[in-house]
PDB file with SEQRES, HELIX, SHEET and CRYST1 records, atoms N, CA, C and O in Angstrom:
SEQRES   1 A   62  MET ASN GLU ASP ARG PRO GLU SER GLU GLN ALA ALA ARG          
SEQRES   2 A   62  LEU ARG ALA ARG ALA GLU GLN LEU GLU LEU GLU ALA GLN          
SEQRES   3 A   62  ARG THR GLY ASP ALA ALA GLU ARG GLN ARG LEU THR GLU          
SEQRES   4 A   62  THR ALA VAL ARG ILE ARG GLU GLN VAL ASP ARG MET ASP          
SEQRES   5 A   62  GLY PRO GLU SER ALA THR MET ASP PRO MET                      
HELIX    1 AA1 ASP A    4  ARG A   27  1                                  24    
HELIX    2 AA2 ALA A   31  ASP A   52  1                                  22    
HELIX    3 AA3 PRO A   54  SER A   56  5                                   3    
CRYST1    1.000    1.000    1.000  90.00  90.00  90.00 P 1           1          
ATOM      1  N   MET A   1     200.330 145.646  -6.636  1.00  0.00           N  
ATOM      2  CA  MET A   1     199.830 144.769  -5.603  1.00  0.00           C  
ATOM      3  C   MET A   1     198.309 144.667  -5.656  1.00  0.00           C  
ATOM      4  O   MET A   1     197.753 143.602  -5.389  1.00  0.00           O  
ATOM      5  N   ASN A   2     197.642 145.740  -5.990  1.00  0.00           N  
ATOM      6  CA  ASN A   2     196.193 145.705  -6.095  1.00  0.00           C  
ATOM      7  C   ASN A   2     195.724 144.798  -7.215  1.00  0.00           C  
ATOM      8  O   ASN A   2     194.589 144.322  -7.186  1.00  0.00           O  
ATOM      9  N   GLU A   3     196.578 144.549  -8.208  1.00  0.00           N  
ATOM     10  CA  GLU A   3     196.203 143.659  -9.300  1.00  0.00           C  
ATOM     11  C   GLU A   3     196.031 142.228  -8.806  1.00  0.00           C  
ATOM     12  O   GLU A   3     195.272 141.466  -9.405  1.00  0.00           O  
ATOM     13  N   ASP A   4     196.714 141.839  -7.730  1.00  0.00           N  
ATOM     14  CA  ASP A   4     196.608 140.488  -7.196  1.00  0.00           C  
ATOM     15  C   ASP A   4     195.295 140.264  -6.446  1.00  0.00           C  
ATOM     16  O   ASP A   4     194.830 139.130  -6.331  1.00  0.00           O  
ATOM     17  N   ARG A   5     194.717 141.311  -5.952  1.00  0.00           N  
ATOM     18  CA  ARG A   5     193.531 141.192  -5.117  1.00  0.00           C  
ATOM     19  C   ARG A   5     192.350 140.532  -5.834  1.00  0.00           C  
ATOM     20  O   ARG A   5     191.768 139.599  -5.281  1.00  0.00           O  
ATOM     21  N   PRO A   6     191.970 140.969  -7.034  1.00  0.00           N  
ATOM     22  CA  PRO A   6     190.829 140.312  -7.686  1.00  0.00           C  
ATOM     23  C   PRO A   6     191.067 138.819  -7.906  1.00  0.00           C  
ATOM     24  O   PRO A   6     190.149 138.013  -7.752  1.00  0.00           O  
ATOM     25  N   GLU A   7     192.291 138.453  -8.264  1.00  0.00           N  
ATOM     26  CA  GLU A   7     192.587 137.041  -8.481  1.00  0.00           C  
ATOM     27  C   GLU A   7     192.473 136.265  -7.173  1.00  0.00           C  
ATOM     28  O   GLU A   7     191.956 135.148  -7.156  1.00  0.00           O  
ATOM     29  N   SER A   8     192.951 136.848  -6.081  1.00  0.00           N  
ATOM     30  CA  SER A   8     192.875 136.161  -4.802  1.00  0.00           C  
ATOM     31  C   SER A   8     191.425 136.075  -4.325  1.00  0.00           C  
ATOM     32  O   SER A   8     191.044 135.091  -3.690  1.00  0.00           O  
ATOM     33  N   GLU A   9     190.617 137.086  -4.619  1.00  0.00           N  
ATOM     34  CA  GLU A   9     189.190 137.023  -4.287  1.00  0.00           C  
ATOM     35  C   GLU A   9     188.494 135.950  -5.115  1.00  0.00           C  
ATOM     36  O   GLU A   9     187.630 135.228  -4.618  1.00  0.00           O  
ATOM     37  N   GLN A  10     188.879 135.855  -6.369  1.00  0.00           N  
ATOM     38  CA  GLN A  10     188.302 134.816  -7.227  1.00  0.00           C  
ATOM     39  C   GLN A  10     188.701 133.439  -6.712  1.00  0.00           C  
ATOM     40  O   GLN A  10     187.877 132.525  -6.682  1.00  0.00           O  
ATOM     41  N   ALA A  11     189.952 133.283  -6.308  1.00  0.00           N  
ATOM     42  CA  ALA A  11     190.414 132.006  -5.770  1.00  0.00           C  
ATOM     43  C   ALA A  11     189.624 131.638  -4.515  1.00  0.00           C  
ATOM     44  O   ALA A  11     189.255 130.479  -4.328  1.00  0.00           O  
ATOM     45  N   ALA A  12     189.369 132.616  -3.667  1.00  0.00           N  
ATOM     46  CA  ALA A  12     188.595 132.364  -2.448  1.00  0.00           C  
ATOM     47  C   ALA A  12     187.170 131.930  -2.792  1.00  0.00           C  
ATOM     48  O   ALA A  12     186.623 131.025  -2.162  1.00  0.00           O  
ATOM     49  N   ARG A  13     186.579 132.573  -3.785  1.00  0.00           N  
ATOM     50  CA  ARG A  13     185.224 132.182  -4.210  1.00  0.00           C  
ATOM     51  C   ARG A  13     185.221 130.765  -4.763  1.00  0.00           C  
ATOM     52  O   ARG A  13     184.318 129.980  -4.476  1.00  0.00           O  
ATOM     53  N   LEU A  14     186.232 130.444  -5.554  1.00  0.00           N  
ATOM     54  CA  LEU A  14     186.313 129.099  -6.128  1.00  0.00           C  
ATOM     55  C   LEU A  14     186.524 128.048  -5.032  1.00  0.00           C  
ATOM     56  O   LEU A  14     185.928 126.972  -5.079  1.00  0.00           O  
ATOM     57  N   ARG A  15     187.370 128.359  -4.051  1.00  0.00           N  
ATOM     58  CA  ARG A  15     187.572 127.425  -2.935  1.00  0.00           C  
ATOM     59  C   ARG A  15     186.260 127.183  -2.186  1.00  0.00           C  
ATOM     60  O   ARG A  15     185.942 126.051  -1.821  1.00  0.00           O  
ATOM     61  N   ALA A  16     185.512 128.250  -1.964  1.00  0.00           N  
ATOM     62  CA  ALA A  16     184.230 128.117  -1.272  1.00  0.00           C  
ATOM     63  C   ALA A  16     183.269 127.262  -2.092  1.00  0.00           C  
ATOM     64  O   ALA A  16     182.536 126.445  -1.534  1.00  0.00           O  
ATOM     65  N   ARG A  17     183.268 127.444  -3.400  1.00  0.00           N  
ATOM     66  CA  ARG A  17     182.393 126.658  -4.273  1.00  0.00           C  
ATOM     67  C   ARG A  17     182.791 125.177  -4.229  1.00  0.00           C  
ATOM     68  O   ARG A  17     181.927 124.301  -4.173  1.00  0.00           O  
ATOM     69  N   ALA A  18     184.087 124.905  -4.253  1.00  0.00           N  
ATOM     70  CA  ALA A  18     184.556 123.518  -4.181  1.00  0.00           C  
ATOM     71  C   ALA A  18     184.131 122.882  -2.866  1.00  0.00           C  
ATOM     72  O   ALA A  18     183.698 121.730  -2.840  1.00  0.00           O  
ATOM     73  N   GLU A  19     184.251 123.626  -1.781  1.00  0.00           N  
ATOM     74  CA  GLU A  19     183.830 123.102  -0.478  1.00  0.00           C  
ATOM     75  C   GLU A  19     182.329 122.823  -0.463  1.00  0.00           C  
ATOM     76  O   GLU A  19     181.885 121.807   0.073  1.00  0.00           O  
ATOM     77  N   GLN A  20     181.557 123.726  -1.051  1.00  0.00           N  
ATOM     78  CA  GLN A  20     180.111 123.540  -1.125  1.00  0.00           C  
ATOM     79  C   GLN A  20     179.768 122.264  -1.907  1.00  0.00           C  
ATOM     80  O   GLN A  20     178.903 121.490  -1.498  1.00  0.00           O  
ATOM     81  N   LEU A  21     180.449 122.062  -3.020  1.00  0.00           N  
ATOM     82  CA  LEU A  21     180.203 120.861  -3.821  1.00  0.00           C  
ATOM     83  C   LEU A  21     180.570 119.593  -3.049  1.00  0.00           C  
ATOM     84  O   LEU A  21     179.871 118.584  -3.140  1.00  0.00           O  
ATOM     85  N   GLU A  22     181.661 119.646  -2.293  1.00  0.00           N  
ATOM     86  CA  GLU A  22     182.068 118.484  -1.506  1.00  0.00           C  
ATOM     87  C   GLU A  22     181.034 118.162  -0.430  1.00  0.00           C  
ATOM     88  O   GLU A  22     180.749 116.993  -0.170  1.00  0.00           O  
ATOM     89  N   LEU A  23     180.479 119.187   0.189  1.00  0.00           N  
ATOM     90  CA  LEU A  23     179.436 118.959   1.192  1.00  0.00           C  
ATOM     91  C   LEU A  23     178.185 118.366   0.545  1.00  0.00           C  
ATOM     92  O   LEU A  23     177.568 117.456   1.101  1.00  0.00           O  
ATOM     93  N   GLU A  24     177.814 118.874  -0.617  1.00  0.00           N  
ATOM     94  CA  GLU A  24     176.666 118.324  -1.341  1.00  0.00           C  
ATOM     95  C   GLU A  24     176.923 116.854  -1.689  1.00  0.00           C  
ATOM     96  O   GLU A  24     176.025 116.018  -1.590  1.00  0.00           O  
ATOM     97  N   ALA A  25     178.139 116.557  -2.089  1.00  0.00           N  
ATOM     98  CA  ALA A  25     178.488 115.180  -2.440  1.00  0.00           C  
ATOM     99  C   ALA A  25     178.332 114.247  -1.237  1.00  0.00           C  
ATOM    100  O   ALA A  25     177.891 113.106  -1.380  1.00  0.00           O  
ATOM    101  N   GLN A  26     178.693 114.737  -0.064  1.00  0.00           N  
ATOM    102  CA  GLN A  26     178.570 113.917   1.144  1.00  0.00           C  
ATOM    103  C   GLN A  26     177.108 113.658   1.501  1.00  0.00           C  
ATOM    104  O   GLN A  26     176.782 112.622   2.081  1.00  0.00           O  
ATOM    105  N   ARG A  27     176.233 114.596   1.155  1.00  0.00           N  
ATOM    106  CA  ARG A  27     174.820 114.487   1.533  1.00  0.00           C  
ATOM    107  C   ARG A  27     173.986 113.655   0.569  1.00  0.00           C  
ATOM    108  O   ARG A  27     172.948 113.115   0.950  1.00  0.00           O  
ATOM    109  N   THR A  28     174.435 113.550  -0.675  1.00  0.00           N  
ATOM    110  CA  THR A  28     173.600 112.861  -1.668  1.00  0.00           C  
ATOM    111  C   THR A  28     173.679 111.347  -1.498  1.00  0.00           C  
ATOM    112  O   THR A  28     174.709 110.796  -1.109  1.00  0.00           O  
ATOM    113  N   GLY A  29     172.582 110.703  -1.795  1.00  0.00           N  
ATOM    114  CA  GLY A  29     172.538 109.256  -1.724  1.00  0.00           C  
ATOM    115  C   GLY A  29     172.826 108.599  -3.066  1.00  0.00           C  
ATOM    116  O   GLY A  29     172.991 107.381  -3.141  1.00  0.00           O  
ATOM    117  N   ASP A  30     172.888 109.392  -4.116  1.00  0.00           N  
ATOM    118  CA  ASP A  30     173.124 108.892  -5.469  1.00  0.00           C  
ATOM    119  C   ASP A  30     174.627 108.827  -5.738  1.00  0.00           C  
ATOM    120  O   ASP A  30     175.305 109.855  -5.747  1.00  0.00           O  
ATOM    121  N   ALA A  31     175.134 107.637  -5.954  1.00  0.00           N  
ATOM    122  CA  ALA A  31     176.572 107.451  -6.141  1.00  0.00           C  
ATOM    123  C   ALA A  31     177.101 108.197  -7.369  1.00  0.00           C  
ATOM    124  O   ALA A  31     178.194 108.762  -7.326  1.00  0.00           O  
ATOM    125  N   ALA A  32     176.341 108.202  -8.449  1.00  0.00           N  
ATOM    126  CA  ALA A  32     176.783 108.888  -9.665  1.00  0.00           C  
ATOM    127  C   ALA A  32     176.847 110.396  -9.435  1.00  0.00           C  
ATOM    128  O   ALA A  32     177.784 111.060  -9.878  1.00  0.00           O  
ATOM    129  N   GLU A  33     175.851 110.924  -8.744  1.00  0.00           N  
ATOM    130  CA  GLU A  33     175.840 112.353  -8.436  1.00  0.00           C  
ATOM    131  C   GLU A  33     176.977 112.706  -7.482  1.00  0.00           C  
ATOM    132  O   GLU A  33     177.608 113.752  -7.630  1.00  0.00           O  
ATOM    133  N   ARG A  34     177.242 111.841  -6.507  1.00  0.00           N  
ATOM    134  CA  ARG A  34     178.350 112.058  -5.571  1.00  0.00           C  
ATOM    135  C   ARG A  34     179.672 112.142  -6.331  1.00  0.00           C  
ATOM    136  O   ARG A  34     180.483 113.033  -6.079  1.00  0.00           O  
ATOM    137  N   GLN A  35     179.881 111.226  -7.247  1.00  0.00           N  
ATOM    138  CA  GLN A  35     181.120 111.227  -8.021  1.00  0.00           C  
ATOM    139  C   GLN A  35     181.223 112.474  -8.896  1.00  0.00           C  
ATOM    140  O   GLN A  35     182.291 113.080  -8.989  1.00  0.00           O  
ATOM    141  N   ARG A  36     180.130 112.856  -9.531  1.00  0.00           N  
ATOM    142  CA  ARG A  36     180.123 114.052 -10.378  1.00  0.00           C  
ATOM    143  C   ARG A  36     180.482 115.293  -9.564  1.00  0.00           C  
ATOM    144  O   ARG A  36     181.312 116.099  -9.986  1.00  0.00           O  
ATOM    145  N   LEU A  37     179.859 115.443  -8.405  1.00  0.00           N  
ATOM    146  CA  LEU A  37     180.127 116.602  -7.554  1.00  0.00           C  
ATOM    147  C   LEU A  37     181.580 116.607  -7.060  1.00  0.00           C  
ATOM    148  O   LEU A  37     182.236 117.649  -7.045  1.00  0.00           O  
ATOM    149  N   THR A  38     182.060 115.449  -6.666  1.00  0.00           N  
ATOM    150  CA  THR A  38     183.433 115.340  -6.177  1.00  0.00           C  
ATOM    151  C   THR A  38     184.428 115.675  -7.279  1.00  0.00           C  
ATOM    152  O   THR A  38     185.396 116.399  -7.044  1.00  0.00           O  
ATOM    153  N   GLU A  39     184.197 115.155  -8.476  1.00  0.00           N  
ATOM    154  CA  GLU A  39     185.099 115.442  -9.593  1.00  0.00           C  
ATOM    155  C   GLU A  39     185.093 116.924  -9.956  1.00  0.00           C  
ATOM    156  O   GLU A  39     186.137 117.491 -10.280  1.00  0.00           O  
ATOM    157  N   THR A  40     183.923 117.547  -9.901  1.00  0.00           N  
ATOM    158  CA  THR A  40     183.840 118.982 -10.172  1.00  0.00           C  
ATOM    159  C   THR A  40     184.624 119.765  -9.120  1.00  0.00           C  
ATOM    160  O   THR A  40     185.343 120.706  -9.457  1.00  0.00           O  
ATOM    161  N   ALA A  41     184.492 119.387  -7.861  1.00  0.00           N  
ATOM    162  CA  ALA A  41     185.232 120.054  -6.782  1.00  0.00           C  
ATOM    163  C   ALA A  41     186.736 119.899  -6.980  1.00  0.00           C  
ATOM    164  O   ALA A  41     187.490 120.848  -6.767  1.00  0.00           O  
ATOM    165  N   VAL A  42     187.170 118.724  -7.380  1.00  0.00           N  
ATOM    166  CA  VAL A  42     188.603 118.489  -7.612  1.00  0.00           C  
ATOM    167  C   VAL A  42     189.098 119.379  -8.751  1.00  0.00           C  
ATOM    168  O   VAL A  42     190.169 119.976  -8.646  1.00  0.00           O  
ATOM    169  N   ARG A  43     188.333 119.472  -9.830  1.00  0.00           N  
ATOM    170  CA  ARG A  43     188.735 120.332 -10.950  1.00  0.00           C  
ATOM    171  C   ARG A  43     188.842 121.795 -10.522  1.00  0.00           C  
ATOM    172  O   ARG A  43     189.763 122.503 -10.929  1.00  0.00           O  
ATOM    173  N   ILE A  44     187.900 122.236  -9.703  1.00  0.00           N  
ATOM    174  CA  ILE A  44     187.937 123.621  -9.217  1.00  0.00           C  
ATOM    175  C   ILE A  44     189.179 123.836  -8.357  1.00  0.00           C  
ATOM    176  O   ILE A  44     189.867 124.846  -8.509  1.00  0.00           O  
ATOM    177  N   ARG A  45     189.472 122.904  -7.463  1.00  0.00           N  
ATOM    178  CA  ARG A  45     190.659 123.039  -6.600  1.00  0.00           C  
ATOM    179  C   ARG A  45     191.945 123.042  -7.429  1.00  0.00           C  
ATOM    180  O   ARG A  45     192.886 123.771  -7.113  1.00  0.00           O  
ATOM    181  N   GLU A  46     191.988 122.234  -8.481  1.00  0.00           N  
ATOM    182  CA  GLU A  46     193.162 122.237  -9.367  1.00  0.00           C  
ATOM    183  C   GLU A  46     193.310 123.584 -10.058  1.00  0.00           C  
ATOM    184  O   GLU A  46     194.420 124.091 -10.217  1.00  0.00           O  
ATOM    185  N   GLN A  47     192.183 124.161 -10.468  1.00  0.00           N  
ATOM    186  CA  GLN A  47     192.205 125.482 -11.105  1.00  0.00           C  
ATOM    187  C   GLN A  47     192.734 126.528 -10.124  1.00  0.00           C  
ATOM    188  O   GLN A  47     193.536 127.381 -10.506  1.00  0.00           O  
ATOM    189  N   VAL A  48     192.300 126.473  -8.884  1.00  0.00           N  
ATOM    190  CA  VAL A  48     192.772 127.414  -7.865  1.00  0.00           C  
ATOM    191  C   VAL A  48     194.274 127.233  -7.641  1.00  0.00           C  
ATOM    192  O   VAL A  48     195.009 128.212  -7.512  1.00  0.00           O  
ATOM    193  N   ASP A  49     194.721 125.988  -7.596  1.00  0.00           N  
ATOM    194  CA  ASP A  49     196.156 125.730  -7.413  1.00  0.00           C  
ATOM    195  C   ASP A  49     196.967 126.334  -8.545  1.00  0.00           C  
ATOM    196  O   ASP A  49     198.041 126.889  -8.310  1.00  0.00           O  
ATOM    197  N   ARG A  50     196.464 126.233  -9.777  1.00  0.00           N  
ATOM    198  CA  ARG A  50     197.179 126.828 -10.915  1.00  0.00           C  
ATOM    199  C   ARG A  50     197.181 128.351 -10.812  1.00  0.00           C  
ATOM    200  O   ARG A  50     198.169 128.996 -11.164  1.00  0.00           O  
ATOM    201  N   MET A  51     196.088 128.923 -10.335  1.00  0.00           N  
ATOM    202  CA  MET A  51     195.999 130.373 -10.185  1.00  0.00           C  
ATOM    203  C   MET A  51     196.974 130.877  -9.125  1.00  0.00           C  
ATOM    204  O   MET A  51     197.652 131.887  -9.316  1.00  0.00           O  
ATOM    205  N   ASP A  52     197.034 130.162  -8.014  1.00  0.00           N  
ATOM    206  CA  ASP A  52     197.857 130.589  -6.883  1.00  0.00           C  
ATOM    207  C   ASP A  52     199.340 130.321  -7.111  1.00  0.00           C  
ATOM    208  O   ASP A  52     200.186 131.063  -6.612  1.00  0.00           O  
ATOM    209  N   GLY A  53     199.657 129.287  -7.845  1.00  0.00           N  
ATOM    210  CA  GLY A  53     201.046 128.948  -8.096  1.00  0.00           C  
ATOM    211  C   GLY A  53     201.704 128.306  -6.883  1.00  0.00           C  
ATOM    212  O   GLY A  53     201.108 128.240  -5.808  1.00  0.00           O  
ATOM    213  N   PRO A  54     202.919 127.840  -7.054  1.00  0.00           N  
ATOM    214  CA  PRO A  54     203.608 127.116  -5.981  1.00  0.00           C  
ATOM    215  C   PRO A  54     203.955 127.988  -4.777  1.00  0.00           C  
ATOM    216  O   PRO A  54     204.084 127.474  -3.665  1.00  0.00           O  
ATOM    217  N   GLU A  55     204.107 129.287  -4.977  1.00  0.00           N  
ATOM    218  CA  GLU A  55     204.485 130.154  -3.859  1.00  0.00           C  
ATOM    219  C   GLU A  55     203.385 130.281  -2.817  1.00  0.00           C  
ATOM    220  O   GLU A  55     203.647 130.745  -1.707  1.00  0.00           O  
ATOM    221  N   SER A  56     202.170 129.884  -3.145  1.00  0.00           N  
ATOM    222  CA  SER A  56     201.077 130.009  -2.190  1.00  0.00           C  
ATOM    223  C   SER A  56     200.870 128.721  -1.389  1.00  0.00           C  
ATOM    224  O   SER A  56     200.002 128.670  -0.517  1.00  0.00           O  
ATOM    225  N   ALA A  57     201.643 127.703  -1.670  1.00  0.00           N  
ATOM    226  CA  ALA A  57     201.501 126.439  -0.970  1.00  0.00           C  
ATOM    227  C   ALA A  57     201.821 126.609   0.516  1.00  0.00           C  
ATOM    228  O   ALA A  57     202.735 127.342   0.893  1.00  0.00           O  
ATOM    229  N   THR A  58     201.062 125.927   1.330  1.00  0.00           N  
ATOM    230  CA  THR A  58     201.288 125.988   2.760  1.00  0.00           C  
ATOM    231  C   THR A  58     202.404 125.016   3.116  1.00  0.00           C  
ATOM    232  O   THR A  58     202.393 123.852   2.716  1.00  0.00           O  
ATOM    233  N   MET A  59     203.355 125.520   3.871  1.00  0.00           N  
ATOM    234  CA  MET A  59     204.462 124.668   4.284  1.00  0.00           C  
ATOM    235  C   MET A  59     204.516 124.611   5.794  1.00  0.00           C  
ATOM    236  O   MET A  59     204.231 125.594   6.478  1.00  0.00           O  
ATOM    237  N   ASP A  60     204.881 123.464   6.300  1.00  0.00           N  
ATOM    238  CA  ASP A  60     205.054 123.286   7.734  1.00  0.00           C  
ATOM    239  C   ASP A  60     206.382 123.914   8.133  1.00  0.00           C  
ATOM    240  O   ASP A  60     207.421 123.536   7.591  1.00  0.00           O  
ATOM    241  N   PRO A  61     206.377 124.865   9.071  1.00  0.00           N  
ATOM    242  CA  PRO A  61     207.623 125.533   9.449  1.00  0.00           C  
ATOM    243  C   PRO A  61     208.571 124.668  10.266  1.00  0.00           C  
ATOM    244  O   PRO A  61     209.659 125.120  10.623  1.00  0.00           O  
ATOM    245  N   MET A  62     208.190 123.462  10.563  1.00  0.00           N  
ATOM    246  CA  MET A  62     208.975 122.485  11.321  1.00  0.00           C  
ATOM    247  C   MET A  62     208.902 122.838  12.756  1.00  0.00           C  
ATOM    248  O   MET A  62     209.491 122.151  13.591  1.00  0.00           O  
TER     249      MET A  62                                                      
END                                                                             
């Protein structure tokens, strides 16, 4: 179980980085820079999704 911890900490760091990039994208006035930052954030989030796998997906309990 302790082996999962570093990966989950890394995922949390990556999520925080993606959020930071998205905020930077919202603040910039340069459209090309906004797109670059947004695309980088999307790639990071996709990487986190692959790390976490489908079992970590949030589901609505109804």
